[in-house]
C-alpha positions in Angstrom: 0.2 -0.1 0.0 1.4 3.3 -1.1 1.9 6.3 1.8 0.5 9.3 1.2 3.2 12.0 1.9 2.9 15.9 2.3 6.0 17.6 2.5 5.0 21.7 3.4 8.2 23.9 2.3 8.2 26.8 4.5 11.0 29.8 3.3 11.1 33.0 4.7 7.5 34.1 4.3 5.2 33.9 7.1 1.8 32.4 6.3 -1.2 31.9 8.3 -4.6 29.4 7.6 -5.9 31.8 5.4 -3.7 31.8 2.8 -4.1 28.3 1.7 -5.4 28.0 -1.7 -8.1 24.7 -0.8 -7.9 22.3 -3.5 -10.1 19.3 -4.3 -7.2 16.8 -4.3 -6.7 14.0 -1.8 -3.1 14.3 -1.7 -3.6 18.1 -1.1 -6.3 17.6 1.1 -3.7 15.7 3.4 -1.4 18.5 3.2 -4.1 20.7 4.5 -5.1 18.4 7.4 -1.5 17.8 8.3 -1.0 21.7 8.2 -3.8 22.6 10.5 -2.9 19.5 13.1 0.6 21.9 13.5 -1.2 25.1 13.6 -3.6 23.6 15.6 -1.1 22.3 18.4 0.9 25.2 18.3 -2.5 27.2 18.8 -3.3 25.3 21.7 -0.1 24.4 23.1 2.5 26.6 22.4 0.4 29.9 23.5 0.7 29.5 27.0 4.2 29.4 26.5 4.3 31.9 24.2 1.8 34.4 26.1 3.2 34.3 29.3 0.0 34.1 30.7 -2.0 36.6 28.7 -5.8 35.5 27.4 -6.1 32.6 25.1 -6.0 32.7 21.6 -8.8 32.9 19.7 -9.0 31.9 16.0 -11.0 34.4 14.6 -9.1 37.3 15.6 -5.3 35.9 16.0 -2.9 35.0 13.4 0.0 32.4 14.2 3.4 32.1 12.5 5.9 29.5 12.1 9.1 30.7 9.9 12.6 28.9 9.1 15.5 29.4 7.2 15.7 29.6 3.5 18.5 26.8 3.7 16.0 23.7 5.6 12.6 22.7 5.2 9.8 20.9 7.7 9.1 17.7 6.5 6.6 15.5 8.2 3.5 13.1 7.2 0.2 12.4 8.6 1.7 8.6 9.1 4.6 9.6 11.2 2.4 12.4 13.1 0.1 9.1 13.9 2.8 6.4 15.0 5.4 8.8 16.0 3.8 11.7 17.8 6.4 14.1 17.2 7.5 16.4 14.5 11.7 17.2 14.1 12.8 20.5 12.7 15.9 21.1 11.8 15.8 25.2 11.8 15.5 28.2 13.4 11.8 29.5 14.3 9.5 31.8 15.5 6.1 31.7 17.3 4.4 34.9 17.3 0.7 35.8 19.1 -1.3 38.7 18.1 -3.4 39.8 21.1 -6.5 41.9 20.7 -4.8 44.6 22.1 -2.3 44.5 19.3 0.5 43.8 21.0 2.8 41.2 19.5 4.6 38.9 21.7 7.3 37.0 19.8 9.3 33.9 21.0 12.4 32.9 19.1 14.0 30.0 19.5 17.1 28.3 17.9 19.3 25.3 18.0 22.2 24.4 16.0 21.4 20.3 15.9 17.6 19.6 16.4 14.6 21.2 17.3 12.0 18.1 18.1 8.7 18.7 19.1 6.1 16.0 20.7 2.8 16.6 20.4 1.2 13.6 22.3 3.4 14.8 25.4 3.3 18.5 24.2 7.0 18.9 25.0 9.2 20.4 22.4 13.2 19.5 22.8 16.0 21.8 21.2 19.4 20.3 21.2 22.8 21.9 20.1 23.8 25.8 21.5 19.9 26.0 21.8 18.8 29.9 22.8 15.4 30.5 23.4 14.5 34.8 23.8 11.4 36.2 24.8 10.9 39.9 25.3 14.5 41.2 27.7 14.9 37.5 28.5 17.4 35.3 26.9 18.4 31.4 27.9 20.6 29.5 26.2 22.2 26.1 26.7 23.0 23.0 25.2 19.9 21.4 25.9 16.5 23.0 26.8 13.1 21.1 27.1 9.7 23.0 27.1 6.6 21.4 28.7 3.8 23.5 27.2 1.0 22.2 29.4 3.1 22.9 32.5 4.4 26.0 31.0 7.8 25.3 32.4 11.3 24.6 30.5 14.3 22.4 31.8 17.9 23.4 30.7 21.0 21.8 31.1 24.5 21.1 29.7 26.8 18.0 28.5 29.6 16.4 30.1 32.3 15.8 27.3 34.9 12.3 27.7 37.1 14.9 29.9 34.1 15.2 32.1 34.1 19.1 31.7 30.9 20.6 31.5 30.0 22.7 28.7 27.2 24.4 27.4 25.5 24.9 30.8 22.7 27.1 30.8 22.9 31.1 30.6 19.9 32.9 31.6 19.5 36.9 31.1 17.0 38.7 32.7 16.6 42.5 32.8 20.0 43.2 33.1 20.5 40.7 35.7 22.5 37.2 34.8 22.4 33.7 36.3 24.8 30.6 35.2 24.6 26.8 36.6 24.7 23.4 35.5 21.0 22.9 35.1 18.5 25.4 34.8 14.3 25.2 35.5 11.6 28.0 35.1 8.1 28.1 35.2 7.2 31.0 33.4 3.5 31.7 34.7 4.6 31.8 38.5 8.1 32.9 37.6 9.5 30.4 39.8 12.6 28.5 39.2 15.9 26.7 40.7 19.6 26.5 39.8 21.8 24.2 40.4 25.0 24.6 41.5 23.9 28.5 40.2 25.9 31.9 39.9 25.2 35.5 39.5 26.6 38.7 39.6 25.8 41.4 41.7 27.6 45.4 42.3 30.8 43.4 41.1 30.4 40.5 43.7 29.9 36.6 42.8 27.3 35.1 44.6 27.4 31.1 44.0 25.8 28.2 46.0 24.6 24.6 45.5 20.7 25.8 44.7 19.4 28.7 43.9 15.4 28.7 44.3 13.9 31.5 42.8 10.5 31.9 44.6 9.4 35.2 42.9 10.7 37.9 40.5 12.7 39.6 43.4 13.3 37.2 46.0 16.2 34.0 46.2 16.9 31.4 48.4 20.5 30.1 48.0 21.6 27.0 49.7 25.5 26.9 51.2 25.9 30.5 49.2 28.5 32.3 49.1 29.9 35.6 48.1 33.2 37.3 47.1 34.6 39.6 44.8 37.5 37.1 44.1 37.6 36.3 40.6 39.6 33.2 40.2 38.2 30.4 39.2 38.6 28.9 42.9 38.3 32.1 45.2 41.0 32.9 47.6 38.5 34.0 49.9 34.7 34.3 50.5 31.9 34.7 52.8 29.5 31.8 53.2 26.4 31.2 55.1 23.9 27.6 54.7 21.3 29.9 54.7 21.0 33.0 52.6 18.0 34.6 51.0 18.3 37.9 48.4 16.0 40.0 47.8 16.7 41.6 44.5 17.9 45.5 44.8 17.1 45.4 48.5 18.8 42.9 51.2 20.9 40.0 51.5 19.9 38.0 54.3 22.7 35.6 56.0 22.5 33.3 59.3 24.8 32.6 60.2 27.7 34.5 58.4 31.1 32.8 58.2 34.6 34.2 57.0 36.9 31.8 54.8 40.4 32.1 53.5 41.6 29.4 51.2 38.5 27.4 52.2 39.5 27.9 56.2 37.0 29.3 58.0 38.7 32.8 59.9 35.4 33.5 61.8 31.9 33.1 62.9 28.9 35.4 63.6 26.5 33.1 64.9 23.6 35.4 64.6 21.3 36.5 61.4 22.7 39.6 59.8 20.9 41.8 56.8 23.0 44.1 54.2 21.8 46.4 51.5 21.9 45.5 48.3 20.6 48.2 46.1 22.5 49.7 43.2 22.9 53.7 43.4 23.7 55.3 46.0 21.9 54.3 49.3 21.7 55.8 52.8 23.3 54.2 55.7 25.9 53.9 58.2 29.5 53.6 57.0 31.5 51.1 58.9 34.7 52.7 61.1 38.5 51.8 61.0 40.3 52.0 64.3 43.8 51.8 65.2 46.0 51.9 67.9 48.5 55.2 68.8 51.2 55.4 71.5 50.5 58.9 72.5 46.5 59.9 71.2 45.3 56.4 72.4 42.5 54.3 70.2 41.9 56.2 67.1 38.0 55.6 65.7 38.2 56.6 62.9 35.4 57.6 59.6 32.4 56.5 61.7 29.9 58.2 60.0 26.3 58.5 58.4 25.7 58.8 54.6 22.0 60.6 53.1 21.2 59.8 50.0 18.8 62.9 50.0 17.8 62.6 46.0 19.2 62.7 43.0 20.7 65.6 43.2 22.8 66.0 46.3 23.5 63.7 49.3 25.6 64.6 52.5 27.4 62.5 54.9 28.7 63.5 58.5 31.6 61.9 60.2 33.3 61.5 63.2 36.6 60.6 64.2 37.6 60.1 67.7 41.1 59.8 70.2 40.7 58.0 73.3 43.3 60.6 74.5 43.7 63.3 71.6 40.5 64.6 71.4 37.8 64.5 68.2 37.0 65.7 64.8 33.4 65.9 63.3 33.3 66.2 59.5 30.5 66.8 57.0 30.7 65.9 53.3 27.8 67.4 50.9 27.3 67.1 47.0 25.4 68.1 44.3 25.1 68.2 40.7 22.3 69.3 38.7 23.5 68.2 34.9 20.9 69.9 33.0 22.4 73.0 34.2 25.6 72.1 33.8 25.8 73.3 37.9 27.7 70.9 40.7 30.3 70.9 43.3 30.8 69.3 46.7 31.8 71.0 50.3 34.2 69.5 53.3 34.0 70.6 56.3 36.1 69.5 59.2 36.4 70.9 63.0 37.2 69.3 66.3 39.5 69.7 69.4 42.9 67.7 69.4 46.3 66.9 70.7 49.3 65.2 69.9 50.5 64.4 73.3 48.4 63.5 76.4 49.9 66.3 78.6 49.2 69.0 75.9 46.2 71.3 76.0 43.7 70.7 73.2 43.6 73.3 70.4 40.5 73.7 68.0 41.4 72.7 64.2 39.2 73.8 60.9 39.1 73.1 57.7 36.7 74.2 55.3 37.1 73.1 51.2 34.7 74.5 48.6 34.6 73.0 44.9 31.8 74.7 42.8 31.3 75.0 39.0 28.6 76.6 37.2 28.2 77.0 33.8 25.1 79.4 33.4 25.0 79.9 29.8 27.9 79.8 27.3 29.0 83.4 28.1 28.5 83.2 32.0 30.3 81.0 34.1 32.2 80.5 37.6 34.3 78.1 39.3 35.9 78.0 42.8 37.9 76.2 44.6 38.3 77.0 48.5 40.6 76.0 51.0 40.6 77.5 54.3 42.4 75.8 57.2 43.3 76.5 60.9 47.1 77.2 61.5 49.1 74.0 61.7 45.6 71.8 60.9 47.5 69.0 59.3 49.7 68.4 61.7 47.6 68.5 64.6 45.0 65.8 62.8 46.8 63.9 60.2 48.3 60.4 60.2 49.7 60.6 56.5 53.2 62.0 56.2 52.1 63.5 52.9 49.8 65.8 54.6 51.8 66.2 57.2 54.1 68.2 54.9 51.7 70.6 53.5 52.2 73.7 54.4 50.3 76.2 52.2 46.7 76.6 51.5 45.5 78.2 47.9 42.1 79.3 47.4 40.4 80.3 43.8 37.2 81.5 42.5 36.3 83.4 39.5 33.3 84.5 37.5 33.8 85.3 33.7 31.2 87.0 31.5 31.8 87.1 27.7 29.6 89.1 25.7 29.0 89.0 22.1 31.1 91.2 20.9 34.2 89.8 22.8 34.0 92.3 25.6 35.2 90.2 28.6 34.3 90.9 32.7 35.9 88.7 34.8 36.1 88.6 38.6 38.3 86.5 41.0 39.3 85.8 44.5 42.7 84.4 45.5 44.4 83.4 48.8 47.4 82.0 49.9 47.6 81.4 53.4 50.7 79.9 55.5 49.5 77.4 57.6 52.7 77.0 59.4 53.0 81.0 60.6 49.8 81.8 60.1 50.6 84.6 57.7 48.5 85.0 54.4 47.8 87.4 51.6 43.9 87.9 49.9 43.6 89.7 46.5 40.2 90.5 44.7 41.1 91.6 41.5 38.0 92.7 38.5 39.3 92.8 35.0 37.5 94.3 32.0 39.3 93.3 28.7 38.3 94.8 25.3 39.3 92.6 22.3 42.3 93.6 19.7 41.2 96.5 17.1 43.0 96.9 14.3 41.2 100.4 12.4 43.1 99.8 9.5 42.3 96.4 8.6 39.8 97.5 5.3 42.0 99.8 4.1 43.7 99.6 0.6 47.3 99.8 1.7 50.0 97.2 2.8 49.7 94.9 5.0 52.0 95.2 7.5 49.9 98.7 8.0 46.6 96.6 7.9 48.2 94.9 11.2 48.2 98.1 13.2 46.4 97.0 16.4 44.9 98.7 19.6 44.7 97.2 22.9 43.0 98.1 26.0 42.3 96.8 29.5 41.4 97.9 33.0 41.2 96.4 36.6 40.2 97.1 39.9 42.4 94.9 42.4 41.6 94.9 46.5 44.5 92.9 48.4 45.1 92.6 52.2 48.2 90.7 53.4 49.0 89.1 56.9 52.4 89.4 57.5 54.3 88.2 61.2 55.6 91.2 63.0 59.3 91.6 62.3 59.7 92.5 66.0 57.3 89.8 67.7 56.7 85.9 66.0 53.7 85.8 67.8 52.2 89.1 66.8 51.0 90.1 62.8 50.8 93.0 61.3 48.0 93.4 58.2 47.8 95.8 55.4 45.0 96.8 52.7 45.6 97.8 49.4 43.5 98.9 46.4 43.5 100.5 43.0 42.3 101.1 39.6 44.5 100.2 36.3 44.0 101.1 32.9 46.4 99.8 30.2 45.7 100.9 26.8 48.5 100.1 23.8 48.9 99.7 20.2 51.4 98.0 17.8 53.1 97.2 14.3 54.9 94.8 12.9 56.2 95.8 9.1 58.6 93.4 7.4 61.6 95.1 5.3 63.2 92.3 3.2 65.1 89.9 6.0 64.1 91.8 9.0 61.1 92.0 11.1 60.4 95.7 12.6 58.0 96.3 15.7 57.5 99.7 17.1 55.2 100.0 20.0 53.6 102.3 22.3 52.3 101.4 25.9 50.6 103.5 29.0 49.7 102.0 32.2 47.9 104.4 34.8 46.5 103.7 38.1 43.8 105.1 40.3 44.5 104.9 43.8 42.2 106.2 47.0 44.9 107.3 49.3 47.9 108.7 49.7 50.8 108.4 51.6 53.5 111.1 53.0 56.4 110.3 55.1 58.2 112.5 57.7 61.7 111.7 59.5 62.3 112.7 62.8 65.8 113.6 63.6 65.2 113.8 67.0 64.4 110.1 68.0 65.2 108.6 64.0 61.5 107.9 63.6 59.8 107.6 60.5 55.8 108.8 60.5 53.4 108.0 57.9 50.2 109.4 57.5 47.6 109.1 54.8 45.0 111.6 53.4 41.8 110.0 51.1 40.8 111.0 47.8 41.3 109.9 44.3 44.8 110.4 43.3 46.3 109.3 39.4 49.5 107.8 38.9 51.1 107.2 35.5 53.8 105.8 33.0 54.5 105.3 29.4 57.1 103.9 27.0 57.7 103.4 23.6 60.4 101.5 21.2 61.0 99.8 18.6 62.7 95.7 18.1 64.1 94.3 15.3 64.7 90.9 14.8 66.1 88.3 12.0 67.2 85.3 11.6 70.5 84.0 10.0 71.7 80.3 9.3 75.4 79.1 9.1 76.1 75.8 7.3 79.1 73.5 7.3 79.2 70.0 5.1 81.8 67.7 6.7 81.1 64.9 4.1 82.4 61.9 6.2 81.4 59.2 8.9 77.8 59.7 7.7 77.5 63.3 8.8 76.1 65.1 6.1 76.3 68.6 7.4 76.3 71.0 10.7 74.0 73.9 11.0 73.7 76.8 12.9 71.0 79.1 13.7 71.2 82.2 15.1 68.4 84.8 15.7 69.3 88.2 17.0 66.9 90.7 18.2 67.5 94.3 19.2 65.2 96.6 20.9 65.4 100.3 21.8 62.9 101.5 24.3 62.6 105.2 26.1 60.8 105.9 29.5 60.3 109.4 31.1 61.7 110.5 34.2 58.9 111.3 36.5 60.8 110.9 40.0 60.4 115.3 40.0 56.7 114.8 39.7 55.5 115.4 43.7 51.7 113.9 43.1 54.0 110.4 42.3 57.3 110.5 45.0 57.8 112.2 47.9 61.5 112.9 49.9 62.9 113.4 53.0 66.5 113.8 54.9 67.4 110.6 56.6 69.8 112.9 59.2 71.2 109.0 60.4 72.9 108.4 57.1 72.9 112.1 55.6 71.2 111.3 52.3 68.2 112.3 50.8 65.3 109.0 50.5 62.9 109.2 47.6 59.3 106.8 48.4 57.0 106.5 46.4 53.7 108.0 47.9 51.5 104.6 46.6 53.9 102.0 47.7 51.5 100.6 50.4 48.4 99.8 47.2 50.7 98.5 44.9 52.0 101.6 42.9 54.8 103.2 42.1 54.9 102.7 38.1 56.1 106.1 37.6 59.8 105.8 36.4 62.1 107.1 38.7 64.6 107.9 36.3 65.2 108.6 32.6 65.8 105.4 30.6 67.1 105.0 27.1 67.9 101.3 26.8 69.1 99.1 24.3 67.5 95.6 24.8 69.5 92.8 23.0 68.6 89.0 23.2 70.2 86.0 20.8 69.1 82.2 20.8 71.6 79.9 19.4 70.4 76.1 18.3 73.4 73.7 16.8 72.2 71.0 14.9 73.6 67.8 13.2 72.4 66.1 10.2 73.1 62.1 10.1 72.4 59.6 7.4 69.8 57.4 9.1 69.5 55.2 5.8 69.9 54.9 2.2 67.2 57.4 1.3 66.4 59.9 4.6 68.5 61.9 7.0 68.3 62.4 10.5 68.9 65.8 12.2 69.9 65.8 16.0 69.7 69.0 18.2 73.1 69.1 19.9 72.8 72.6 22.1 70.5 75.7 22.3 72.1 78.3 23.9 70.0 81.9 24.7 71.3 85.1 26.2 70.0 88.6 26.8 71.0 91.9 28.2 70.1 95.6 28.2 72.2 98.9 28.4 70.7 101.9 30.0 72.2 105.0 28.0 70.8 107.2 30.1 72.2 106.5 33.2 75.1 108.4 34.7 76.4 104.7 36.1 76.2 101.2 35.9 74.3 101.2 32.3 75.1 97.5 31.4 72.5 95.1 33.2 73.8 91.5 34.1 73.9 89.0 31.4 71.5 86.1 31.8 72.2 83.2 29.9 70.3 79.6 29.5 71.5 76.1 28.0 69.8 73.2 27.2 70.6 69.7 26.1 67.4 68.2 24.3 66.0 65.4 25.7 67.1 62.2 24.8 66.0 58.6 26.2 68.4 58.8 28.7 69.0 62.1 29.6 67.7 65.6 30.5 69.7 68.2 31.5 69.4 72.1 31.4 71.0 75.0 33.3 70.8 78.9 33.5 73.4 81.7 34.8 73.4 85.4 35.5 77.0 87.4 35.1 78.0 91.0 35.8 80.6 93.2 34.3 80.9 95.4 37.4 83.4 95.1 40.5 81.9 95.6 44.1 84.0 97.3 46.7 83.6 97.8 50.6 81.5 100.3 51.8 81.3 101.4 55.4 78.4 103.5 57.1 77.5 104.3 60.5 75.8 100.9 61.3 76.7 98.6 58.8 79.5 97.8 56.2 78.8 96.0 52.9 79.7 95.1 49.2 77.7 97.2 46.6 78.7 97.8 42.7 80.5 100.9 41.5 81.0 102.3 38.2 84.1 100.4 37.1 84.4 97.4 34.8 86.0 94.0 35.5 88.3 94.1 32.9 89.7 97.1 33.7 91.5 95.4 36.3 91.8 92.5 34.5 90.0 90.3 36.7 87.8 89.0 33.3 84.9 90.1 31.4 82.0 88.7 33.8 81.9 87.8 36.8 79.2 84.8 37.9 76.5 85.8 40.2 73.8 82.9 39.8 74.2 79.7 38.2 71.8 76.6 38.0 71.6 72.9 37.0 69.3 70.4 36.3 70.4 66.5 35.1 68.2 63.7 35.2 68.2 60.1 34.3 66.6 57.1 34.3 67.1 53.4 33.3 65.2 50.0 33.5 65.6 46.8 32.2 66.3 45.6 29.0 62.6 43.4 28.9 60.4 46.6 29.6 59.2 45.2 33.2 57.5 42.4 31.6 56.9 39.2 33.6 56.7 35.3 32.9 53.4 34.3 34.3 52.8 31.6 36.9 52.0 28.1 35.1 48.2 28.7 36.0 48.4 32.5 35.1 47.1 33.7 38.5 49.0 37.0 38.7 46.8 37.9 35.7 45.1 40.6 37.5 44.1 43.1 34.9 41.4 41.1 33.3 38.1 41.1 34.7 36.8 37.6 33.7 33.1 37.3 32.5 30.6 35.4 34.8 30.0 32.7 32.5 33.7 31.8 31.9 34.4 32.0 35.7 31.4 29.6 36.4 33.2 27.4 33.4 36.2 27.6 35.2 34.7 27.2 38.7 33.0 23.8 38.2 35.9 22.5 35.8 38.3 23.3 38.1 41.3 20.8 38.6 43.6 21.8 41.6 47.4 21.3 41.0 50.1 20.5 43.1 52.8 23.5 43.8 55.9 22.7 41.5 58.0 23.0 44.6 60.7 20.7 42.8 60.3 21.8 39.2 58.8 18.3 38.2 56.4 19.8 36.1 59.0 23.0 34.7 59.3 23.3 31.0 63.1 23.7 31.0 65.2 26.2 31.8 64.1 29.8 32.0 66.2 32.2 32.5 65.5 34.6 35.9 63.4 37.8 35.1 63.9 40.8 37.5 62.2 43.9 35.9 63.7 46.7 37.4 63.7 50.8 36.6 66.0 53.2 38.5 65.7 57.2 38.4 67.9 60.3 39.4 67.5 63.8 39.7 70.4 66.1 40.7 69.7 69.5 41.2 72.5 72.3 41.9 72.6 75.8 42.8 75.4 78.7 43.3 74.9 82.3 44.1 77.6 85.2 44.4 75.5 88.3 44.0 77.4 89.8 46.7 81.2 89.0 46.7 82.5 86.3 49.1 79.2 85.6 50.1 78.4 82.5 48.6 75.6 80.2 48.8 75.8 76.6 47.5 72.9 73.7 47.4 73.4 70.5 45.8 70.9 67.5 46.4 70.5 64.3 44.8 67.2 62.3 44.9 67.0 58.9 43.3 64.1 55.7 43.1 64.4 52.2 42.5 62.0 49.8 41.6 62.3 46.1 40.6 59.7 42.9 40.6 61.5 40.5 42.6 58.6 37.8 41.7 55.5 38.3 39.5 53.9 39.3 42.3 56.5 40.7 44.9 57.7 44.6 44.3 59.7 46.6 46.1 60.9 50.1 45.4 62.8 52.9 47.5 63.4 56.5 47.2 65.8 59.3 48.8 66.9 62.5 48.9 70.6 63.1 49.5 72.0 67.0 50.6 75.2 67.4 50.0 75.3 70.1 51.6 74.0 69.4 54.9 75.0 65.4 54.6 71.8 64.3 55.5 69.1 62.3 53.7 65.8 64.0 53.4 62.6 61.3 53.9 64.1 58.3 52.7 61.7 55.7 52.0 61.7 51.6 51.8 58.5 50.0 50.3 57.5 46.4 49.8 54.5 45.4 48.6 52.5 41.7 47.4 49.7 41.5 44.7 48.0 38.8 46.1 45.1 39.1 43.1 41.6 39.9 45.4 44.1 41.1 48.4 47.3 43.3 48.6 50.0 43.9 51.1 51.9 46.9 51.5 54.9 47.8 53.9 56.4 51.2 54.1 59.5 51.9 56.1 61.0 55.5 57.1 64.5 55.0 58.4 65.1 58.6 59.8 63.4 62.1 59.2 60.2 63.4 60.8 58.1 60.3 59.9 60.6 58.0 61.3 58.4 54.3 61.6 56.6 51.8 59.5 53.5 51.5 58.0 51.9 48.2 57.3 48.6 47.6 55.8 46.6 44.3 54.6 43.5 44.8 52.7 40.8 43.6 50.2 41.1 45.5 46.9 36.9 45.7 46.0 36.1 49.0 46.9 32.8 47.4 48.6 35.7 46.3 50.5 37.5 48.9 51.2 37.4 48.8 55.4 38.2 45.1 55.1 41.8 45.4 56.8 44.6 45.2 58.9 46.8 47.9 59.2 49.9 48.4 61.6 51.9 51.4 62.5 54.8 52.9 64.5 55.9 56.4 64.0 56.7 59.7 66.0 54.1 61.4 64.8 51.4 58.4 66.0 
């Protein structure tokens, strides 16, 4: 008897029952019946799975579609359906249900090997890299079984011939990730079980023998563990036989046990819960503590954090010394993204003492960091730091902070108009927290863009470049300085003035010369004028002020000439192509008038003690004295010299090498009656190479100095006589600075050969699935102590680097009064093993013959832990500091510290 077979070929085209054209052929009627059976089965049995508990499908209003790849077809027969009750598909398919509200719910499934549907049992089996997708959920595994009648699925991996697990289930849902050796899940109840399950929350891993999901947010873990170590076999973890997780809320443990290398270290025999919400959360931070010989027990950073909103938060903290007082802290942050507004404040105040016998002193610190861009034309920034005297020395245990002696504050507001005119105001303060002295200023300035009034004229280009500039400012300043007669008292001085500075410039070019004439003027306006009188009776100087608005000005004009000259020498041997000297001389003439005779600018009094007239500026206390005190007709000169060498690099290219850069400058005041020549300044620079940096600068004077005896002292003063006139040379060195630095490293560039199992590679964070695969397939390897598993000869590798920095300074501004400083700083580091690092640094003063703050440091990279030891043999910070802590930021308080220092 001939079997009637029906072949249904389904390509990319999606169709429904209504798309069939009915024909009278008996064979085709069999096809219709077979197609109807298939669609009816999907209609009744697949939809509960695909709809996730939605309304049942109505045949007259819904459409069911089945699609496959063009590379294969679904083949079945009626007899096969009757005998086997199964349909075997080799394809990728999609089931789509269209509900009454026109919302599509699509389930997509694929398998590399087989998709088999058991019609009678209402079960579908997927094998071979199976993938199931529904909305934002995805399940991948080697095998997936779907029970449509129970709305459940089962997924599991396979064990290969080496007894290794592969193709294990991997489930993604709303950004959450789960893996295990098997996963069962019910789509209606949202419940499921994961065997040997593992998931990742907040950079930490949770895993256990079984994870049971009882709702969308609640999980129970049997013999659960938590760790931040990503090694296949974690080096440490927290364990609990009973663990419950409420997603994005809390984690319950009862009890909690801490393991290191699978060894229990301590246990809390009570139930605890920890927050697991993502993002910022209000709560209490865990404080740290240590012991000090002079201050007793220190409880540090016991604080309460309040996440008040998405835009700002605050934290109140407390430090306590059992023998040394307390410190109260507050940190507040804010950020409004839409307005580009953000910043933070940090406040500290307390009463502390370094030793039990000392008196308590009040210490405070105020930090403000503010940034705000109101619009593209207006913005302001603030970076304010105020501290009490010796704040860090009285409160901090950090050696670096204890050496801070200055606190600097800056704040500015900038407004730029669309026409280019700028208005800015700023506040600046420099505070010496050791002496208590400080200086602060408040400049407000207006800038006008450069104006070229002749730019549109039909004339020469250099005439068009004629520019006019102007700016003005108001400057308020105040200084608080230590009184010269008493170190415990201070003197204050406040000053203010208005400054206006117009000017113009032009830069014509003639042949090979650049010519730049200029004219500039400065004008200040003050709100008081000073008058000084000298009393011959008691040899005292009295100062008085008169209020009003008083102007002071100065002007100067001049012209500058510059050009560039080249010199070339071609040796033609030893691969030397050419030697080139580039010479850029510059000459200028400037003129400024003598305004010292103006009584509104300068005053005079006769000093009977020295029998001399003294000229003083009437506005020196307000930042004045800009008016020139003498006639100046100065010739200014400077020159840049660049020496280069061109050598043969290869057959077609040459290489330029800079040998030396030399610069010198000076001036001659032709209007002065004596000492017309200024000091000559020079600088030398050898360009940076791969191993050496060197630079130097020097100043020279052409004049002699002689001893001048006065009524109250004697000193060397320069005289109008050149050194060369007495055969003492052309110039005398008055100042010289030299800086040399170099660094070396091992030839392998610091690379390290990894261990056999690669445990030292901590730079790569493993993905959850890869980590789970290595964990379930982990095979322990005994340490190769005797080298039985060694691959053979392996050269020793100790990557190292060393650097030196030499500074030398010499000054003799007054003959026979020489000052020298010579210091050498060095740093050395070496990798003893792939995980052990050694480093040392020191600074040696050759003049005082003392080491300054030497330090020796040893650290151990322990994958998820770090061990560090620092030792200061001598100096203010003499002592050691030992720290053993977890690397993970969420476990930053899991640490052990030990310190011993004179400051503790």
